C-alpha positions in Angstrom: 0.0 0.0 0.0 2.9 2.4 -0.5 2.1 5.7 -1.8 3.9 7.2 -5.0 4.1 10.5 -3.2 5.6 9.1 -0.3 3.1 10.1 2.3 0.3 8.5 4.3 -3.1 9.7 5.1 -4.4 9.6 8.7 -8.0 10.5 9.4 -8.6 12.2 12.9 -12.1 12.0 14.1 -13.6 13.9 17.1 -16.2 16.5 17.4 -13.8 18.6 19.5 -11.4 20.6 17.6 -8.8 20.9 20.4 -8.9 17.0 20.6 -8.2 16.6 16.9 -5.5 19.3 17.1 -3.7 17.7 20.1 -3.7 14.4 18.3 -1.9 16.0 15.4 0.5 18.0 17.3 1.4 14.8 19.6 2.0 12.7 16.4 3.6 15.3 14.3 4.5 14.9 10.6 6.3 11.6 10.9 6.0 9.0 13.6 9.2 7.1 13.0 12.2 7.8 10.6 11.4 4.7 8.5 7.8 5.8 7.6 6.6 8.4 5.2 5.3 11.8 6.2 1.6 12.0 7.4 -1.1 14.1 5.7 -4.1 14.6 8.2 -7.7 14.4 7.2 -10.0 15.8 10.0 -13.6 14.9 10.4 -15.7 16.5 13.1 -18.8 14.1 12.5 -19.4 10.7 12.1 -21.0 10.9 8.6 -17.9 12.8 7.4 -15.8 9.7 8.5 -18.2 7.4 6.7 -18.1 9.4 3.6 -14.4 9.6 3.5 -14.2 5.8 3.9 -16.7 5.3 1.2 -14.6 7.1 -1.1 -11.5 5.0 0.1 -13.5 1.7 -0.7 -14.4 3.0 -4.1 -10.7 3.7 -5.0 -10.9 7.5 -4.1 -8.8 9.1 -1.6 -6.6 6.3 0.1 -6.9 6.3 4.1 -4.1 4.4 5.7 -5.3 4.9 9.5 -8.1 6.2 11.5 -7.8 7.7 14.9 -11.2 8.0 16.4 -12.1 9.9 19.6 -13.8 7.3 22.0 -15.4 10.2 23.8 -16.9 12.1 20.8 -20.5 13.0 20.7 -23.0 12.4 19.6 -21.4 9.4 18.1 -18.4 8.1 20.0 -15.5 6.5 18.4 -16.0 3.0 19.6 -19.4 2.7 18.2 -18.1 4.2 14.9 -15.2 1.9 14.8 -17.6 -1.2 15.3 -19.7 0.1 12.5 -16.8 0.5 10.0 -15.1 -2.6 10.8 -18.5 -4.5 10.2 -19.4 -2.5 7.1 -16.3 -1.5 5.2 -14.4 -4.3 3.6 -10.8 -3.7 3.9 -11.3 -1.0 6.7 -8.0 0.7 7.4 -6.6 0.0 10.9 -8.2 2.0 13.8 -6.6 3.6 16.8 -9.2 4.6 19.5 -8.5 7.5 22.1 -10.3 6.7 25.2 -10.6 8.4 28.5 -10.3 5.6 30.8 -8.1 2.5 30.9 -11.1 0.7 32.1 -12.8 1.2 28.7 -10.2 -1.0 27.0 -12.5 -3.9 26.9 -15.1 -1.8 25.2 -12.5 -0.7 22.6 -11.7 -4.3 22.1 -15.3 -5.2 21.5 -15.4 -2.4 18.9 -12.6 -3.9 16.7 -10.0 -1.2 17.3 -6.4 -2.3 16.4 -4.9 -0.2 19.0 -6.0 2.0 22.1 -4.4 5.0 23.7 -5.6 6.6 26.9 -6.0 10.4 27.1 -4.5 12.8 27.7 -2.3 11.5 24.7 1.4 10.6 25.5 3.2 11.6 22.4 5.7 8.8 22.7 3.0 6.1 23.1 0.9 7.5 20.3 3.8 7.6 17.8 4.7 4.2 18.7 1.3 2.9 18.2 0.8 4.6 15.1 4.2 3.5 13.6 3.3 -0.1 14.4 -0.1 0.1 12.6 1.3 1.8 9.6 4.1 -0.6 9.2 1.8 -3.5 9.1 -0.4 -1.5 6.7 2.4 -0.7 4.5 3.6 -4.2 4.4 0.2 -5.4 3.4 -0.9 -7.1 6.5 -3.9 -4.8 7.0 
């Protein structure tokens, strides 16, 4: 799934602009030296995420990774993750941001590929994203 322009696209979903910005700033332009630079696609609503993934599924804009806010309202990232994993063939890997470590079981139920608790620890986020992107680029996802 390598990109000709040497970038990967990460979709960041949250109804909170500050949460989206914190995720972008914590991750930066490149999570690891061996990975391409990241281009971000921000979505503030669940329908925008579904629309972006519909384009992805039909050969439009390629999305390599989703970062979903588990605390988003009115539709949280966990329920959205479950819907996407159930409905979209070849759904990109999903990293969920959750508020409480106790919600990890629910994140697992949702089908998330990785989970990070908030507030986001930049090193932990970069490591999780790097692992998911390496797998994706190697064709394992």
